[in-house]
MARPABA-91515 format. One record per residue: z, y, x of N, C-alpha, C in turn; residue number from 1; residue in one letter. Coordinates in pm, 1 decimal, always signed. Each point is the difference from the previous one (the first is absolute). Last residue first. Example, Ala and Ser with C-alpha at 12.3 -4.5 7.8 and 13.67 -1.06 7.14 Angstrom:
// MARPABA-91515
+----------+----------+----------+----------+----------+----------+----------+----------+----------+-----+----+
:      n_w :      n_v :      n_u :     ca_w :     ca_v :     ca_u :      c_w :      c_v :      c_u :   i : aa :
+----------+----------+----------+----------+----------+----------+----------+----------+----------+-----+----+
:   +708.0 :   -225.0 :  +1285.0 :     +6.0 :   +119.0 :    +82.0 :    +73.0 :   +109.0 :    -77.0 :   2 :  S :
:     -7.0 :   -572.0 :    +29.0 :     +0.0 :   +119.0 :    -89.0 :     +0.0 :   +120.0 :    +90.0 :   1 :  A :
+----------+----------+----------+----------+----------+----------+----------+----------+----------+-----+----+
This chain:
// MARPABA-91515
+----------+----------+----------+----------+----------+----------+----------+----------+----------+-----+----+
:      n_w :      n_v :      n_u :     ca_w :     ca_v :     ca_u :      c_w :      c_v :      c_u :   i : aa :
+----------+----------+----------+----------+----------+----------+----------+----------+----------+-----+----+
:  +1067.5 :  +1048.9 :   +872.4 :    +68.1 :   -119.4 :    -48.1 :    +97.7 :    -43.6 :   +106.7 : 142 :  K :
:   -320.4 :   +349.4 :    +57.0 :   +125.4 :    +46.5 :    -69.6 :    +80.6 :   -118.2 :    -43.6 : 141 :  T :
:   -430.0 :    -46.5 :   +202.5 :    +85.8 :    +61.9 :   +102.7 :   +137.8 :    +48.9 :    -63.4 : 140 :  L :
:   -361.2 :   -190.7 :   -260.3 :    +43.8 :   -100.9 :    +84.5 :    +98.8 :    +55.4 :   +110.4 : 139 :  F :
:   -198.9 :   +291.4 :   -320.0 :    +74.4 :   -107.6 :    -75.6 :    +61.4 :    -96.6 :   +100.0 : 138 :  V :
:   -279.7 :   +340.1 :   +165.5 :   +132.4 :    +55.0 :    -41.5 :    +75.5 :   -112.9 :    -69.7 : 137 :  L :
:   -443.5 :    -96.3 :   +110.7 :    +87.8 :     +5.5 :   +124.9 :   +141.5 :    +48.8 :    -42.1 : 136 :  L :
:   -319.6 :     -7.0 :   -342.3 :    +32.1 :   -141.1 :    +46.7 :    +87.6 :     +5.8 :   +118.7 : 135 :  V :
:   -167.1 :   +414.1 :   -149.8 :    +95.6 :    -60.1 :   -102.7 :    +47.4 :   -134.6 :    +43.5 : 134 :  V :
:   -336.1 :   +198.7 :   +264.3 :   +129.1 :    +67.0 :    +24.7 :   +100.9 :    -57.0 :    -99.4 : 133 :  V :
:   -449.6 :   -140.0 :    -50.8 :    +64.3 :    -48.4 :   +120.5 :   +146.1 :    +51.3 :    +20.0 : 132 :  V :
:   -264.1 :   +192.3 :   -346.1 :    +38.3 :   -139.7 :    -30.9 :    +69.5 :    -69.2 :   +110.0 : 131 :  G :
:   -171.8 :   +432.8 :    +72.4 :   +108.1 :     +6.2 :    -93.2 :    +51.1 :   -140.2 :    -27.8 : 130 :  M :
:   -384.0 :    +34.0 :   +259.8 :   +117.5 :    +34.7 :    +73.1 :   +121.4 :    +15.9 :    -92.8 : 129 :  S :
:   -420.5 :    -85.4 :   -199.8 :    +43.9 :   -115.8 :    +86.8 :   +132.1 :    +35.2 :    +73.8 : 128 :  F :
:   -210.1 :   +346.7 :   -251.1 :    +61.2 :    -99.8 :    -83.1 :    +53.3 :   -124.3 :    +72.2 : 127 :  G :
:   -239.2 :   +312.4 :   +251.4 :   +128.6 :    +75.0 :    -45.3 :    +71.8 :   -111.2 :    -97.0 : 126 :  A :
:   -431.6 :   -118.0 :   +161.1 :   +101.2 :     -5.9 :   +107.8 :   +137.9 :    +64.8 :    -47.9 : 125 :  S :
:   -368.7 :    +18.1 :   -292.8 :    +39.7 :   -139.9 :    +17.5 :   +113.3 :    -11.8 :   +103.7 : 124 :  L :
:   -197.2 :   +420.1 :    -58.4 :    +76.6 :    -35.5 :   -120.4 :    +55.1 :   -147.0 :    +11.1 : 123 :  E :
:   -300.7 :   +155.6 :   +336.4 :   +127.9 :    +69.5 :     +9.5 :    +90.7 :    -35.3 :   -116.0 : 122 :  I :
:   -436.6 :   -168.4 :    -16.9 :    +71.8 :    -54.2 :   +114.1 :   +132.3 :    +62.2 :    +12.2 : 121 :  L :
:   -274.0 :   +180.2 :   -318.3 :    +45.9 :   -128.2 :    -40.6 :    +70.6 :    -70.6 :   +107.2 : 120 :  K :
:   -216.1 :   +413.8 :    +93.2 :   +127.5 :     +9.3 :    -74.6 :    +53.8 :   -131.5 :    -48.5 : 119 :  W :
:   -310.2 :     -3.0 :   +441.9 :    -10.3 :    +50.3 :   -137.5 :   +134.9 :     +8.4 :    -65.9 : 118 :  T :
:   -250.9 :    +25.7 :   +498.0 :   +136.9 :    -40.7 :    -55.5 :     -2.3 :    +58.6 :   -143.5 : 117 :  I :
:   -371.1 :   +100.8 :   +273.5 :     -8.3 :   -140.1 :    -52.9 :   +138.4 :    -53.4 :    -50.2 : 116 :  W :
:    -71.0 :   +458.4 :   +185.5 :    -63.1 :    -27.9 :   -129.4 :     -1.9 :   -141.3 :    -49.9 : 115 :  N :
:   +347.5 :   +305.3 :   +299.1 :   -100.7 :   -108.8 :    +27.6 :    -54.9 :    -43.8 :   -136.8 : 114 :  I :
:   +320.9 :   +345.4 :    +14.9 :    -63.9 :    +24.7 :   +126.7 :   -114.0 :    -97.4 :    +25.6 : 113 :  K :
:   +298.0 :     +4.3 :   -393.8 :    -56.1 :   +133.2 :     +9.3 :    -89.4 :    +23.7 :   +128.0 : 112 :  R :
:   +256.4 :   -397.5 :    -63.9 :   -111.1 :     -1.8 :   -100.7 :    -71.2 :   +137.0 :     -9.0 : 111 :  S :
:   +382.5 :    -70.8 :   +283.5 :   -127.2 :    -54.9 :    +53.7 :   -105.4 :     -0.5 :    -98.6 : 110 :  L :
:   +422.4 :   +161.4 :   -141.0 :    -51.1 :    +82.9 :   +117.6 :   -136.1 :    -51.4 :    +48.0 : 109 :  Y :
:   +238.4 :   -258.0 :   -308.3 :    -45.0 :   +120.7 :    -71.6 :    -72.1 :    +85.2 :   +109.7 : 108 :  Y :
:   +215.3 :   -376.2 :   +152.6 :   -120.4 :    -36.1 :    -63.0 :    -57.6 :   +122.3 :    -67.2 : 107 :  G :
:   +419.8 :    +49.2 :   +208.1 :   -106.8 :    -18.9 :    +99.0 :   -133.8 :    -32.6 :    -69.7 : 106 :  I :
:   +363.9 :    +33.1 :   -291.5 :    -26.1 :   +130.1 :    +70.7 :   -109.9 :     -4.6 :   +101.3 : 105 :  G :
:   +159.8 :   -399.7 :   -213.6 :    -82.4 :    +77.4 :    -93.1 :    -28.8 :   +140.9 :    +71.8 : 104 :  F :
:   +273.8 :   -294.3 :   +247.7 :   -138.6 :    -61.6 :    -28.6 :    -80.1 :    +85.6 :    -94.9 : 103 :  V :
:   +438.4 :   +153.1 :    +86.4 :    -75.8 :     -4.6 :   +125.1 :   -138.9 :    -54.5 :    -22.0 : 102 :  I :
:   +305.5 :     -4.8 :   -362.6 :    -47.9 :   +135.2 :    +29.6 :    -80.6 :     +7.1 :   +130.4 : 101 :  P :
:   +185.6 :   -421.5 :   -104.3 :   -104.1 :    +39.7 :    -94.8 :    -40.4 :   +149.0 :    +23.7 : 100 :  T :
:   +361.8 :   -184.2 :   +254.4 :   -131.4 :    -64.6 :    +31.4 :   -109.8 :    +56.0 :    -88.4 :  99 :  I :
:   +473.9 :   +116.3 :    -24.2 :    -91.1 :    +87.6 :    +61.3 :   -141.2 :    -51.3 :    +32.8 :  98 :  L :
:   +386.9 :   -247.4 :   -177.9 :    -71.2 :    +66.3 :    -99.9 :    -96.1 :   +111.7 :    +59.6 :  97 :  T :
:   +304.4 :   -261.0 :   +267.0 :   -122.8 :    -71.2 :    -33.1 :    -79.1 :    +71.8 :   -104.7 :  96 :  L :
:   +438.4 :   +134.0 :   +128.3 :   -108.9 :    +52.6 :    +90.2 :   -133.3 :    -69.1 :    -30.9 :  95 :  L :
:   +419.7 :   -141.4 :   -197.9 :    -75.5 :    +99.9 :    -66.4 :   -108.8 :    +71.9 :    +77.9 :  94 :  G :
:   +314.9 :   -328.1 :   +168.3 :   -122.9 :    -53.5 :    -59.2 :    -77.9 :   +101.7 :    -76.9 :  93 :  N :
:   +446.0 :    +69.7 :   +183.5 :   -107.6 :    +35.0 :    +86.4 :   -138.1 :    -50.1 :    -47.8 :  92 :  I :
:   +354.5 :    -21.5 :   -378.4 :    +27.2 :    +46.2 :   +140.3 :   -135.1 :    +35.2 :    +70.5 :  91 :  G :
:   -122.0 :   -238.2 :   -416.2 :   +146.1 :    +14.3 :    +34.6 :    +10.1 :    +31.7 :   +152.0 :  90 :  S :
:   -385.3 :     +6.7 :   -454.4 :    +38.5 :    -18.9 :   +139.3 :   +151.9 :     +9.1 :    +16.1 :  89 :  A :
:   -258.5 :    +78.8 :   -401.1 :     -9.5 :   -134.1 :    +33.5 :    +52.0 :    -35.8 :   +129.9 :  88 :  L :
:    -47.0 :   +460.0 :   -165.3 :   +111.6 :    -88.3 :    -76.1 :     +3.0 :   -143.6 :    +22.5 :  87 :  P :
:   -351.6 :   +287.5 :   +193.5 :   +125.8 :     +0.6 :    +62.4 :   +119.7 :    -67.6 :    -80.2 :  86 :  L :
:   -500.6 :    +94.4 :    -94.6 :    +55.0 :   -138.3 :    +27.4 :   +139.4 :     -3.1 :    +51.0 :  85 :  L :
:   -257.5 :   +396.8 :    -68.6 :    +35.3 :    -49.1 :   -128.5 :    +53.8 :   -140.7 :     +5.5 :  84 :  C :
:   -179.0 :   +242.8 :   +374.3 :   +146.1 :    +24.7 :    -27.0 :    +40.4 :    -50.9 :   -144.2 :  83 :  L :
:   -460.8 :    -18.0 :   +156.8 :    +87.2 :    -89.5 :    +69.0 :   +141.2 :    +19.4 :    -34.2 :  82 :  G :
:   -325.6 :   +254.9 :   -216.7 :    -47.6 :   -125.0 :    -21.6 :    +77.7 :   -105.0 :    +88.2 :  81 :  L :
:    +74.7 :   +476.9 :    +35.3 :    +58.1 :    -64.8 :   -118.6 :    -37.7 :   -146.4 :    -22.7 :  80 :  A :
:   -198.5 :   +274.4 :   +347.4 :   +137.6 :    -41.0 :    +23.6 :    +67.2 :    -65.8 :   -116.0 :  79 :  L :
:   -436.1 :   +153.3 :    -54.0 :    -10.6 :   -101.4 :    +99.7 :   +155.8 :    -40.7 :    +32.9 :  78 :  V :
:    -56.0 :   +353.5 :   -297.0 :    -45.4 :   -124.4 :    -60.2 :     +4.7 :   -118.5 :   +105.3 :  77 :  T :
:    +90.2 :   +442.8 :   +143.8 :   +107.3 :    -44.4 :    -84.6 :    -36.2 :   -136.9 :    -59.5 :  76 :  L :
:   -332.1 :   +222.1 :   +244.6 :   +103.6 :    -49.9 :    +87.8 :   +120.1 :    -56.8 :    -83.8 :  75 :  V :
:   -347.4 :   +204.5 :   -235.3 :    -51.1 :   -123.8 :    +57.3 :   +113.1 :    -59.5 :    +99.3 :  74 :  K :
:    +89.4 :   +419.8 :   -183.2 :     +3.1 :   -102.0 :   -107.9 :    -50.6 :   -137.3 :    +51.2 :  73 :  R :
:    -41.2 :   +379.8 :   +279.8 :   +152.7 :    -31.6 :    -13.4 :    +13.0 :   -105.4 :   -106.4 :  72 :  W :
:   -435.4 :   +170.2 :    +70.5 :    +42.5 :    -81.9 :   +111.3 :   +144.8 :    -40.7 :    -25.3 :  71 :  L :
:   -274.0 :   +124.2 :   -440.3 :    +24.9 :    +68.4 :   +131.7 :    +60.1 :    -98.3 :    +98.0 :  70 :  P :
:   -345.1 :   -146.8 :   -409.8 :   +138.6 :    +21.8 :    +33.0 :    +26.6 :    +67.2 :   +139.2 :  69 :  H :
:   -419.7 :   -156.0 :   -202.2 :    +41.6 :   +118.5 :    -67.9 :   +144.9 :    +38.5 :    +37.7 :  68 :  L :
:   -232.6 :   -399.1 :   +168.9 :    -48.2 :   +124.4 :    +57.3 :    +51.0 :   +121.6 :    -66.6 :  67 :  E :
:   +306.1 :   -432.0 :    -48.3 :   -147.1 :    +18.9 :     -0.6 :    -25.6 :   +131.0 :    +59.6 :  66 :  G :
:   +418.3 :   -241.5 :   -114.2 :    -35.5 :    +24.4 :   +146.1 :   -144.9 :    +28.8 :    +13.5 :  65 :  Y :
:   +458.4 :    -31.3 :   -381.3 :   -140.3 :     -2.8 :    +28.3 :    -19.9 :    +26.7 :   +144.6 :  64 :  G :
:   +402.5 :   -253.4 :   -317.2 :    -29.7 :   +118.3 :    +83.7 :   -147.6 :    -10.4 :    +48.3 :  63 :  L :
:   +223.1 :   -349.4 :   -248.2 :    -50.9 :   +106.4 :    -82.0 :    -36.7 :   +126.3 :    +80.9 :  62 :  H :
:   +217.4 :   -383.1 :   +184.7 :   -139.8 :    -36.7 :    -27.8 :    -71.8 :   +102.0 :    -96.9 :  61 :  C :
:   +466.6 :    +38.7 :   +122.4 :    -76.9 :    +20.4 :   +115.7 :   -150.3 :    -25.3 :    -26.6 :  60 :  A :
:   +309.6 :    -90.4 :   -342.2 :     -5.9 :   +146.9 :    +27.7 :    -92.9 :    +24.1 :   +110.5 :  59 :  G :
:    +96.7 :   -452.8 :    -99.0 :    -91.2 :    +59.9 :   -106.2 :    -16.8 :   +153.0 :    +30.5 :  58 :  I :
:   +300.0 :   -225.1 :   +278.0 :   -139.8 :    -36.9 :    +27.2 :    -90.8 :    +60.6 :   -101.7 :  57 :  I :
:   +456.9 :    +53.7 :    -73.5 :    -48.1 :    +82.6 :   +114.5 :   -143.1 :    -29.6 :    +34.9 :  56 :  L :
:   +210.0 :   -253.0 :   -331.5 :    -33.7 :   +130.3 :    -48.7 :    -40.9 :    +94.5 :   +118.3 :  55 :  F :
:   +108.3 :   -452.8 :   +103.3 :   -107.6 :     +6.1 :    -96.7 :    -31.5 :   +144.9 :    -45.9 :  54 :  L :
:   +385.9 :    -90.7 :   +264.5 :   -124.8 :    +10.7 :    +76.0 :   -121.2 :    +12.2 :    -89.6 :  53 :  A :
:   +415.8 :    -70.7 :   -199.7 :     -1.4 :   +135.4 :    +48.6 :   -133.1 :    +15.8 :    +81.1 :  52 :  F :
:    +81.3 :   -426.7 :   -161.5 :    -21.8 :    +91.7 :   -112.3 :    -11.2 :   +144.1 :    +44.3 :  51 :  F :
:   +121.3 :   -336.3 :   +311.1 :   -148.6 :    -19.7 :    -41.6 :    -30.2 :   +102.0 :   -106.9 :  50 :  C :
:   +449.6 :    -27.2 :   +134.8 :    -88.3 :    +52.3 :   +108.8 :   -145.7 :     -0.4 :    -35.4 :  49 :  K :
:   +301.1 :   -204.2 :   -297.6 :    +17.3 :   +142.5 :     -7.0 :    -80.8 :    +69.8 :   +110.6 :  48 :  W :
:    +11.0 :   -482.6 :    -23.5 :    -75.7 :    +62.3 :   -113.2 :     +5.2 :   +147.9 :     -0.5 :  47 :  W :
:    +52.4 :   -285.5 :   +463.4 :    +80.5 :    +18.2 :   -134.9 :    -84.1 :    +87.5 :    -87.9 :  46 :  S :
:   -242.5 :   -327.1 :   +340.6 :    +68.9 :   +130.7 :    +10.0 :    +68.0 :    +19.1 :   -130.6 :  45 :  I :
:   -266.7 :   -398.8 :   +108.2 :   +148.8 :     +7.7 :    +21.8 :    +62.5 :   +130.7 :    +12.7 :  44 :  G :
:   -468.8 :   -175.3 :   -110.9 :    +33.0 :    -44.3 :   +135.1 :   +150.0 :    +22.8 :    +32.5 :  43 :  L :
:   -187.1 :   +146.9 :   -412.2 :    -23.4 :   -146.3 :     +6.1 :    +44.9 :    -60.0 :   +133.7 :  42 :  L :
:     +7.1 :   +472.3 :    -50.4 :   +104.8 :    -64.3 :    -82.7 :    -10.4 :   -152.3 :     +8.1 :  41 :  F :
:   -340.4 :   +247.7 :   +202.2 :   +124.2 :    +10.8 :    +79.0 :   +122.3 :    -62.5 :    -80.4 :  40 :  A :
:   -412.7 :    +29.8 :   -226.0 :     -2.0 :    -95.9 :   +106.1 :   +122.6 :     +5.0 :    +89.6 :  39 :  G :
:    -49.2 :   +321.7 :   -334.8 :    +24.1 :   -132.8 :    -56.1 :     -0.7 :   -109.7 :    +98.5 :  38 :  G :
:   -105.4 :   +441.6 :   +143.1 :   +139.2 :    -18.4 :    -40.1 :    +32.9 :   -129.5 :    -54.9 :  37 :  A :
:   -458.5 :    +75.2 :   +104.5 :    +79.1 :    +21.2 :   +123.1 :   +158.3 :    -24.3 :    -39.0 :  36 :  L :
:   -316.3 :    -13.2 :   -352.8 :    -23.2 :   -115.7 :    +86.3 :    +91.8 :    +13.8 :   +117.9 :  35 :  I :
:     -4.9 :   +357.5 :   -294.9 :    +64.4 :   -112.0 :    -58.7 :    -16.1 :   -124.7 :    +86.7 :  34 :  V :
:   -225.8 :   +390.8 :   +135.0 :   +146.5 :    +13.2 :    +17.8 :    +82.0 :   -118.1 :    -60.3 :  33 :  P :
:   -479.3 :     +2.2 :    -67.6 :    +38.7 :    -27.5 :   +141.7 :   +146.9 :    +23.0 :    +16.6 :  32 :  M :
:   -180.9 :   +118.9 :   -420.2 :     -0.7 :   -142.7 :    +26.4 :    +44.8 :    -38.3 :   +141.0 :  31 :  I :
:    -26.8 :   +466.0 :   -130.0 :   +101.6 :    -74.6 :    -80.6 :     -3.8 :   -147.8 :    +39.5 :  30 :  F :
:   -278.4 :   +340.9 :   +223.2 :   +123.4 :    +68.8 :    -47.8 :    +98.0 :    -88.2 :    -69.1 :  29 :  R :
:   -422.9 :   -153.0 :   +155.5 :    +80.3 :    +37.6 :   +119.9 :   +131.9 :    +58.6 :    -55.4 :  28 :  R :
:   -305.5 :   -133.0 :   -328.0 :    +19.5 :   -115.5 :    +89.7 :    +96.2 :    +31.8 :   +118.2 :  27 :  C :
:   -159.5 :   +336.6 :   -306.1 :   +118.7 :    -74.3 :    -42.4 :    +30.2 :   -122.3 :    +79.2 :  26 :  F :
:   -399.2 :   +279.2 :    +69.8 :   +123.4 :    +45.2 :    +57.5 :   +128.3 :    -73.6 :    -43.1 :  25 :  K :
:   -523.7 :    -60.5 :    +24.9 :    +97.3 :    -73.8 :    -80.1 :   +140.6 :    +27.2 :    +52.1 :  24 :  F :
:   -383.7 :   +178.6 :   +218.8 :     -4.4 :    +50.3 :   -145.5 :   +110.3 :    -65.4 :    -82.5 :  23 :  G :
:    -70.0 :    -73.6 :   +478.3 :   -139.2 :     -4.5 :    -57.0 :     -6.6 :    +53.2 :   -144.0 :  22 :  T :
:   +401.4 :    -70.9 :   +276.4 :    -75.3 :   +107.8 :    +55.6 :   -139.4 :    +13.3 :    -58.0 :  21 :  G :
:   +300.4 :   -351.6 :   -108.8 :    +44.8 :   +119.9 :    -44.0 :    -60.0 :   +118.9 :    +43.0 :  20 :  G :
:   -103.7 :   -429.3 :   +167.7 :    -49.7 :    +14.9 :   -131.1 :    +39.9 :   +126.7 :    -56.7 :  19 :  I :
:   +190.7 :   -112.5 :   +412.1 :   -142.8 :    +35.7 :    +10.2 :    -63.1 :    +24.7 :   -135.7 :  18 :  A :
:   +444.2 :   -148.0 :     +8.9 :     -9.7 :   +127.6 :    +58.5 :   -147.4 :    +42.2 :    +10.2 :  17 :  F :
:    +82.2 :   -437.4 :   -140.1 :    +30.0 :    +98.6 :   -102.7 :     +1.4 :   +142.2 :    +52.5 :  16 :  L :
:    -75.1 :   -361.1 :   +302.6 :   -112.3 :    +10.1 :    -95.9 :    +32.3 :   +108.5 :   -103.4 :  15 :  V :
:   +333.5 :    -99.1 :   +318.5 :   -120.2 :    +42.7 :    +71.8 :   -105.5 :    +34.5 :   -106.3 :  14 :  S :
:   +395.5 :   -205.5 :   -147.5 :    +21.6 :   +143.9 :    +30.8 :   -122.2 :    +60.2 :    +69.2 :  13 :  S :
:     -7.4 :   -465.4 :   -108.1 :    -19.2 :    +89.9 :   -116.5 :    +32.2 :   +146.0 :    +27.2 :  12 :  L :
:    +50.4 :   -322.5 :   +353.5 :   -135.0 :     +1.2 :    -45.7 :    -13.2 :   +100.6 :   -123.1 :  11 :  T :
:   +433.1 :    -73.2 :   +183.6 :    -91.3 :    +62.6 :   +101.3 :   -146.1 :    +16.3 :    -54.9 :  10 :  V :
:   +324.7 :   -227.8 :   -278.0 :    +38.5 :   +139.5 :    +26.4 :    -90.6 :    +75.5 :    +91.6 :   9 :  I :
:    -66.2 :   -465.4 :    -87.3 :    -23.5 :    +87.8 :   -116.9 :    +29.9 :   +142.0 :    +28.5 :   8 :  G :
:   +115.8 :   -320.5 :   +326.4 :   -148.0 :    +10.3 :     -8.3 :    -34.0 :    +96.4 :   -113.8 :   7 :  I :
:   +448.3 :   -109.7 :    +24.8 :    -42.2 :    +78.7 :   +120.7 :   -142.9 :    +27.6 :     -7.7 :   6 :  I :
:   +164.8 :   -291.0 :   -306.2 :    +46.4 :   +128.7 :    -31.6 :    -41.7 :   +100.2 :   +109.8 :   5 :  T :
:    -74.7 :   -459.5 :    +61.1 :    -90.2 :    +62.7 :    -99.9 :    +33.0 :   +133.0 :    -41.5 :   4 :  W :
:   +299.8 :   -227.3 :   +295.0 :   -127.2 :    +17.5 :    +69.5 :   -102.0 :    +63.3 :    -94.2 :   3 :  E :
:   +422.0 :   -126.2 :   -176.8 :     +7.9 :   +124.5 :    +88.6 :   -135.9 :    +24.8 :    +63.4 :   2 :  N :
:    +43.7 :   -396.4 :   -250.0 :     +0.6 :   +115.8 :    -93.2 :     -0.9 :   +125.3 :    +89.6 :   1 :  M :
+----------+----------+----------+----------+----------+----------+----------+----------+----------+-----+----+
């Protein structure tokens, strides 16, 4: 069961984040947070931490980072996508939540400089990193 839950968390978060960038925003804003928080719960994180994380993830996924948004809002969004996972962490393991902002921030920057790096690749990597961070936090906090 744990192996399938891990595979589901990482795979679905990757795909749902990317789908959410194509127009189906509800996939990234609502379904992906349920997968991340629900998966953490199934892997043993307490329900109240998962519940708190769920609402933070939903909030972070509602922040915009498109062309119409100013730089400060893009930076806020990039940071929020990682920090929303903090309720699932304990102690120094919370530093793992910086993985997603680093991956997404570097990807965002590179997508502006290198034409062959597409948005789908960046969105997949951001969703993937969020899923991996959730799994790592689960196993490092047990």
